[in-house]
C-alpha positions as CSV (number, residue, x, y, z in Angstrom):
1,M,-26.6,-63.7,-48.1
2,I,-30.3,-64.1,-47.5
3,P,-32.0,-62.0,-44.8
4,A,-33.6,-63.8,-41.8
5,P,-37.3,-64.3,-42.1
6,F,-39.5,-61.2,-41.3
7,E,-43.0,-60.0,-41.4
8,Y,-43.7,-57.3,-44.1
9,H,-46.1,-54.4,-43.8
10,A,-46.7,-51.6,-46.4
11,P,-48.8,-48.9,-44.6
12,S,-50.5,-46.3,-46.7
13,T,-50.5,-43.5,-44.1
14,V,-48.1,-42.1,-41.5
15,K,-50.6,-42.9,-38.8
16,E,-50.8,-46.5,-39.8
17,A,-47.0,-46.8,-39.9
18,I,-46.7,-45.3,-36.4
19,G,-49.3,-47.8,-35.1
20,L,-47.1,-50.6,-36.4
21,L,-44.1,-49.2,-34.7
22,E,-46.0,-49.0,-31.4
23,R,-47.3,-52.5,-31.8
24,H,-44.0,-54.2,-32.6
25,G,-41.6,-52.0,-30.7
26,D,-37.9,-53.0,-31.1
27,D,-38.8,-55.9,-33.4
28,A,-39.7,-53.4,-36.2
29,K,-37.5,-51.5,-38.6
30,L,-38.6,-48.9,-41.1
31,L,-37.8,-49.2,-44.8
32,A,-37.7,-46.2,-47.1
33,G,-35.3,-46.4,-50.1
34,G,-33.7,-49.5,-48.6
35,H,-30.1,-48.7,-49.4
36,S,-29.1,-48.7,-45.7
37,L,-31.4,-51.4,-44.2
38,L,-31.4,-54.1,-46.9
39,P,-27.6,-54.6,-47.1
40,I,-27.2,-55.1,-43.4
41,M,-30.2,-57.4,-43.4
42,K,-28.6,-59.5,-46.1
43,F,-25.5,-59.8,-43.9
44,R,-27.7,-60.5,-40.9
45,L,-26.2,-57.6,-39.0
46,A,-29.8,-56.6,-38.6
47,Q,-32.6,-59.2,-38.2
48,P,-35.9,-57.3,-37.6
49,K,-38.9,-59.5,-37.1
50,V,-41.1,-56.9,-38.8
51,V,-40.2,-54.5,-41.7
52,V,-42.5,-51.5,-42.1
53,D,-42.2,-50.2,-45.7
54,I,-43.2,-46.5,-45.8
55,G,-42.3,-46.1,-49.4
56,R,-45.9,-46.1,-50.5
57,I,-47.1,-43.3,-48.2
58,A,-48.5,-40.5,-50.3
59,G,-47.4,-36.9,-49.8
60,L,-43.9,-37.5,-48.4
61,D,-42.2,-37.1,-51.8
62,K,-42.7,-33.4,-52.4
63,I,-40.4,-30.4,-52.3
64,E,-42.2,-27.1,-51.6
65,A,-40.9,-23.5,-51.2
66,K,-42.7,-21.7,-48.5
67,G,-41.4,-18.1,-48.2
68,A,-37.9,-18.3,-46.7
69,T,-38.1,-22.0,-46.0
70,I,-38.0,-25.0,-48.3
71,T,-39.8,-28.2,-47.1
72,I,-38.5,-31.5,-48.4
73,G,-40.6,-34.7,-47.8
74,A,-38.8,-37.6,-46.2
75,L,-39.3,-39.8,-49.2
76,V,-37.7,-37.3,-51.7
77,T,-34.9,-39.2,-53.5
78,H,-31.4,-38.0,-53.8
79,D,-32.0,-37.6,-57.5
80,A,-35.0,-35.4,-56.9
81,V,-33.0,-33.2,-54.6
82,E,-30.3,-32.9,-57.2
83,Q,-32.8,-32.0,-60.0
84,S,-35.1,-29.7,-58.0
85,E,-35.2,-26.2,-59.5
86,A,-36.5,-24.8,-56.3
87,L,-33.5,-26.1,-54.4
88,Q,-31.0,-25.2,-57.2
89,K,-32.2,-21.6,-57.0
90,Q,-32.8,-21.2,-53.3
91,C,-30.6,-23.8,-51.5
92,P,-27.9,-25.0,-53.9
93,L,-25.9,-26.7,-51.2
94,L,-28.3,-29.7,-51.1
95,P,-28.4,-30.4,-54.9
96,E,-24.6,-30.1,-54.9
97,T,-24.4,-32.6,-52.1
98,A,-27.0,-35.0,-53.5
99,A,-25.1,-35.1,-56.9
100,V,-22.1,-36.9,-55.3
101,I,-24.1,-39.5,-53.3
102,G,-23.3,-43.1,-54.4
103,D,-24.2,-43.8,-58.0
104,M,-27.2,-43.2,-60.2
105,Q,-29.0,-46.3,-58.9
106,V,-28.5,-45.2,-55.3
107,R,-29.6,-41.6,-56.1
108,N,-32.8,-42.9,-57.8
109,R,-33.9,-45.0,-54.8
110,G,-32.3,-43.6,-51.7
111,T,-34.2,-41.0,-49.7
112,I,-33.2,-37.9,-47.7
113,G,-35.3,-39.1,-44.7
114,G,-33.8,-42.5,-44.7
115,A,-30.3,-41.2,-45.0
116,L,-30.7,-38.9,-42.1
117,A,-32.4,-41.5,-39.9
118,H,-29.6,-44.0,-40.6
119,A,-27.1,-41.3,-39.4
120,D,-24.0,-43.0,-41.0
121,P,-21.1,-40.7,-40.2
122,A,-19.7,-41.1,-43.7
123,A,-23.0,-40.1,-45.4
124,D,-23.1,-36.8,-47.3
125,Y,-26.3,-35.1,-46.1
126,P,-25.5,-34.7,-42.4
127,G,-22.7,-32.2,-42.8
128,A,-24.9,-30.1,-45.2
129,I,-27.9,-30.3,-42.9
130,L,-25.8,-29.0,-40.0
131,A,-24.3,-26.2,-42.0
132,L,-27.7,-25.1,-43.2
133,E,-29.0,-25.2,-39.6
134,A,-32.0,-27.2,-40.9
135,E,-34.8,-28.7,-39.0
136,I,-36.1,-32.3,-39.0
137,V,-39.8,-32.9,-38.4
138,A,-40.5,-36.1,-36.7
139,T,-44.1,-37.5,-36.4
140,G,-45.1,-39.9,-33.6
141,P,-48.1,-41.0,-31.6
142,K,-48.5,-37.5,-30.1
143,G,-48.1,-35.6,-33.3
144,N,-45.2,-33.6,-34.8
145,R,-42.1,-32.2,-33.2
146,T,-39.3,-30.2,-34.7
147,I,-35.7,-31.2,-34.1
148,P,-32.9,-28.7,-34.9
149,A,-30.1,-30.3,-36.9
150,K,-27.6,-29.6,-34.1
151,D,-29.6,-31.8,-31.8
152,F,-30.4,-34.6,-34.2
153,F,-27.2,-36.6,-34.6
154,V,-26.4,-38.2,-31.2
155,E,-23.6,-40.6,-32.0
156,M,-22.7,-43.2,-34.7
157,L,-25.9,-44.5,-36.3
158,T,-28.0,-42.9,-33.5
159,T,-30.3,-39.9,-33.7
160,A,-32.7,-38.1,-31.5
161,L,-35.7,-39.9,-33.0
162,K,-37.8,-41.9,-30.6
163,P,-38.6,-45.5,-31.4
164,T,-42.1,-44.7,-32.5
165,E,-41.3,-41.6,-34.6
166,I,-40.9,-41.2,-38.3
167,I,-39.1,-38.4,-40.2
168,T,-41.8,-36.8,-42.3
169,E,-40.0,-33.7,-43.6
170,V,-36.8,-31.7,-43.6
171,R,-36.9,-27.9,-43.5
172,V,-34.0,-25.9,-44.9
173,P,-33.7,-22.1,-45.1
174,A,-33.5,-20.4,-48.5
175,T,-30.0,-19.1,-49.2
176,G,-30.2,-15.3,-49.0
177,K,-28.4,-12.6,-50.8
178,G,-24.7,-12.5,-49.9
179,T,-24.7,-16.1,-48.9
180,A,-22.6,-18.7,-50.8
181,T,-22.3,-22.4,-50.3
182,A,-20.1,-25.4,-51.3
183,Y,-19.8,-29.1,-50.6
184,L,-16.6,-31.1,-51.3
185,K,-15.6,-34.6,-50.3
186,H,-12.9,-37.2,-50.6
187,P,-14.8,-40.3,-51.5
188,H,-13.8,-43.8,-50.6
189,P,-12.7,-45.4,-53.9
190,A,-14.8,-48.5,-53.4
191,S,-18.0,-47.4,-51.6
192,G,-18.2,-43.7,-52.6
193,Y,-18.9,-42.8,-49.0
194,A,-17.2,-39.7,-47.7
195,V,-13.8,-40.3,-46.1
196,V,-14.1,-36.6,-45.4
197,G,-17.0,-34.4,-46.6
198,V,-17.2,-30.6,-45.9
199,A,-20.2,-28.4,-46.3
200,V,-19.8,-24.7,-46.1
201,V,-22.3,-21.8,-45.8
202,L,-20.8,-18.3,-45.8
203,Q,-22.5,-15.0,-45.3
204,M,-20.3,-12.3,-46.9
205,S,-20.5,-8.5,-46.9
206,G,-18.0,-5.9,-48.0
207,G,-15.6,-8.6,-48.9
208,K,-15.5,-10.0,-45.4
209,C,-17.1,-13.0,-43.8
210,Q,-20.0,-12.1,-41.5
211,K,-20.9,-15.6,-40.5
212,A,-19.6,-19.1,-41.3
213,A,-21.3,-22.5,-40.8
214,I,-19.2,-25.6,-41.6
215,G,-20.5,-29.1,-41.3
216,I,-18.1,-32.1,-41.5
217,N,-18.9,-35.7,-42.0
218,G,-16.7,-38.8,-42.3
219,V,-14.1,-37.7,-39.8
220,A,-15.7,-38.5,-36.4
221,G,-18.4,-40.9,-35.2
222,K,-21.0,-38.4,-36.2
223,A,-21.2,-35.3,-38.3
224,Y,-20.3,-32.1,-36.5
225,R,-19.9,-28.3,-36.8
226,A,-16.3,-27.1,-37.1
227,S,-16.8,-24.3,-34.6
228,A,-13.1,-23.4,-34.3
229,V,-12.9,-22.9,-38.1
230,E,-16.1,-20.8,-38.1
231,K,-14.8,-18.5,-35.4
232,A,-11.5,-18.0,-37.2
233,L,-13.2,-16.8,-40.4
234,V,-15.7,-14.3,-39.0
235,G,-14.7,-10.7,-39.7
236,K,-11.9,-11.7,-42.0
237,T,-11.2,-11.3,-45.7
238,L,-11.0,-14.9,-46.9
239,D,-7.6,-14.9,-48.6
240,E,-5.5,-18.1,-49.0
241,K,-3.5,-17.7,-45.8
242,T,-6.5,-16.8,-43.6
243,V,-8.5,-19.8,-44.9
244,A,-5.6,-22.2,-44.5
245,D,-4.9,-21.1,-40.9
246,A,-8.6,-21.5,-40.1
247,A,-9.0,-24.9,-41.8
248,A,-6.1,-26.3,-39.8
249,H,-8.6,-26.5,-36.9
250,A,-11.1,-28.7,-38.9
251,A,-10.6,-31.7,-36.6
252,D,-10.2,-29.8,-33.3
253,G,-12.0,-31.4,-30.4
254,V,-13.2,-34.6,-32.1
255,D,-12.2,-38.2,-31.9
256,V,-10.9,-38.8,-35.5
257,Q,-11.8,-42.2,-36.9
258,A,-9.3,-44.6,-38.4
259,D,-9.8,-47.5,-40.7
260,L,-8.0,-49.6,-43.3
261,Y,-8.2,-46.8,-45.9
262,A,-7.2,-43.8,-43.7
263,S,-5.4,-43.5,-40.4
264,S,-6.7,-40.9,-37.9
265,E,-3.7,-38.6,-38.8
266,F,-4.4,-38.9,-42.6
267,R,-8.1,-38.3,-42.1
268,A,-7.4,-35.2,-39.9
269,H,-5.1,-33.9,-42.7
270,L,-7.8,-34.5,-45.3
271,A,-10.3,-32.6,-43.1
272,S,-8.0,-29.6,-43.2
273,V,-7.3,-29.8,-46.9
274,Y,-11.0,-30.2,-47.9
275,T,-12.2,-27.6,-45.5
276,K,-9.8,-25.1,-47.0
277,R,-10.9,-26.0,-50.5
278,A,-14.6,-25.9,-49.7
279,I,-14.3,-22.5,-48.0
280,L,-12.4,-21.0,-50.9
281,K,-14.9,-22.5,-53.4
282,A,-17.8,-20.9,-51.5
283,A,-15.9,-17.6,-51.2
284,S,-15.3,-17.5,-54.9
285,R,-19.0,-18.0,-55.5
286,A,-19.8,-15.1,-53.2
287,S,-17.6,-12.8,-55.1
């Protein structure tokens, strides 16, 4: 398919890009890596009159460690996240997550900002971003504002971003001593998207779990924190039975999706299985 006709702009600054969004309103769409927008434009599921390509804006493709926080520019590619030494040492959950996104071509072009803004429930980053309790920095006409990950994902393909805002960076905490992480997913055999993806952050001390943060994508209409599982782990030694009992609550309180590949019952089962595996994997790394 060929996209509907559109007007193309390639601003060189964030300010210029925001001005274009203000000028064209709902007629405009942002383009970063293009792996989300271009396919739906080709199928004419989206027909923007104006495409604002932010891929040439300088300064949005850097990863910087600042004390206990690592700042990731919105245009940092999945491959750059995977290969980053700073992230591998201080926040290994993100490189592990990036490594299983799509294929090499997707990882070389797709960006972390674009993936988060698109908010596909089957994307890999959202669960990890939630588990890390990260912050998303959005820049608009009035300047920057910081959005906690827990408030960012509103519903399927919808975020807390305002129409004239652009994600400029993502801030994640450095993984401290006694903290271990893991990301596992059951990929769709055709697309590679997560039928179920589970990101785990555990804080361990004295052989027991002091805090657990578990983000799950692919199961519901948006990524979510598995709070019932987290509560069941705190204060416990993470043996096989304890983890299995906790993981049984992975889909509690959510409307589990169904599609041609997986019924809601099968997807809920996978959520429990992969939650158990991811917790045990993180726990083994902590020990």
